[in-house]
N, C-alpha and C positions, 0 to 999 in steps of 0.2 A: 195152551202154550202162551206165556206172557213174554212176547218178543219185543225187545227194544229196537233193534234194527236188523234188516235183512240185506245181505250183500251177496251178489252173484260172484263166484270165483271161477274164472275161466282163464286158460292159458293165452298169452299174447305173444306171438312171435316164437312159440315153443317154450316160453318161460312162464313160470308161476308169477303172479303178482305179489311177491313176497312183502313188499312194503304195505300193501293193502291188507294182507293177512295179519301181519304184526300189528298194524294200527287197529284193525278190528278186534284182535284179542285184547289189546291194551284198553280199548274202549269198553270192553266187556266187564270192566270193573263196576260200571254203573247200570248194568243190565244185560240180559241174555242177548247175544248176537247169534243170528243164524246165518251160516255160510251155505249158500245154495251152490253145490258143486256141479259144475257143468263140464264134463270131460276131465275132471280132476279127481284123484283118489284121496280118501281121508289120510292115507299113509304119506302122500306127498305134502299135504298141508301140515301134518304132524312134524315132518322134517324141518319145515320152516318155523314152526312154533316151539319145538323142543328148547331152543336157547332162552326164549322169553318166559316159558311157563315157570321156570325156577325163580324168576325175578318177581313174580306176583304171588300173592297168597292163593292157596288152593280153595279158599272159601268164596272167591268171586263167582258170579254167575257163569262166566266163560262163554264158550262158543259151542254151537250145536251144528253138526253137519247134516244136511239134507240133500239127497241126490235130486237133481232137477227133474228126473223122470218119475219121481214119487209125487204125483200130482196132489194127492190128498194131504201130504205133509207140507208141500209148497203152499197150498191153499191155506192151511191152518197158520203157517208162519206169516204170510203176507196179510191175511185179514186182521191180525192183531198187532202188526208192526207199527211203530211210530214213524220209522223211516225205511224206505226201500231204495236200493241202489242196483241198477241193472247194467250189465255189460253187453248183452246181446239182444237182438230183436226178438229172438225166440223167448227168452225169459220175460221181456217186457210184455209180449203178447199174452203169455201164460198168466202173468200177473193181472192184466186187464180182464182176461176171461174169468179170473177169480173175483171180479167186481171192484177192483181198485181203479180209481180214475187216473188216466194217463198223466195228468199234471202232478200227481203225488209220487210218481216214480222218477227218481233222479238218476242221471248218468253216473256210472261208477267212478268216473274221473273226479267227481265232486266229493266222493266218500272220504278220502284221506283228509283233506283240509277241514271238512265238516266234523268228522269224528274227532280229529285232534283238537279243534277249538272247543267243541262241546265237552269233551272229556276233561280238558284242562280246566275249563270254567267250573265243571261239576266237582272236580278234585280240589280245585283251589278253595271252594267253599268249605270243604272238609279239612284238608291238609295243605296249606299253601306252599310247603317246601318240597313237594314231590316232583321229580323230573321224570320224563319219559326215558326208560332204560334203552341203552344202546346194546345191541346183541349181534351175534354172528349168525349168518344163515348158511347152512351147509349145501344149499342147492343153488344152481345158477338163477339169477333173478332177472337179468336183462337190464338192470339199473345199477348205477353206481350209488350205493347207499352209505359208503364210508365205513363199513364194518369189515374187519379183517379176521382171517383164520386164527391169528395169534391170540386174539381176544378170547376165543373159546377155551384155550389151555388154562387161562387164569380164572375161569368161572367154576362154580360148584358143579358137581356131577349132575348130569341131566336126568330128570325124572319124567317119565312119560305120563301125560294126563290122557285118560281115555274118556271118550264121550259116548254116552248111551243113545243110540239112534233108534231105539225101539219105543219111543214115546208115541 
């Protein structure tokens, strides 16, 4: 598995980290992003991603979902990742047990600014006039992201992108 970045996705205060999920998918234009799902279902993540999937080409590497309990797949993802972002001690310990030095595991709070800055600089090198899309999220996010439900009505129909977790 040629993984660019690994990001642990876990609810906080009962809410999904929608901005993190959207930023991770947006960053997947430059390489495969693995979402380590910790107490979160793929369907919940899909609800957040549905509005953004139609704004990006289906030819991008995209995201791969791996359940945190699938230790073999977690190990494979973290061993080959360029960057790892952990939200919980459990995932941090699991990553260290896979042989990753603790100093190489960043807190998930750093993921959004790091992903945005790197993706913008990578995209700017190829196409300087591309802006990050603004989308509507259909699930409560716990954050004020500035997206409104009215935006969804003006968008193209939503196409679901499925992810093969059988790798």
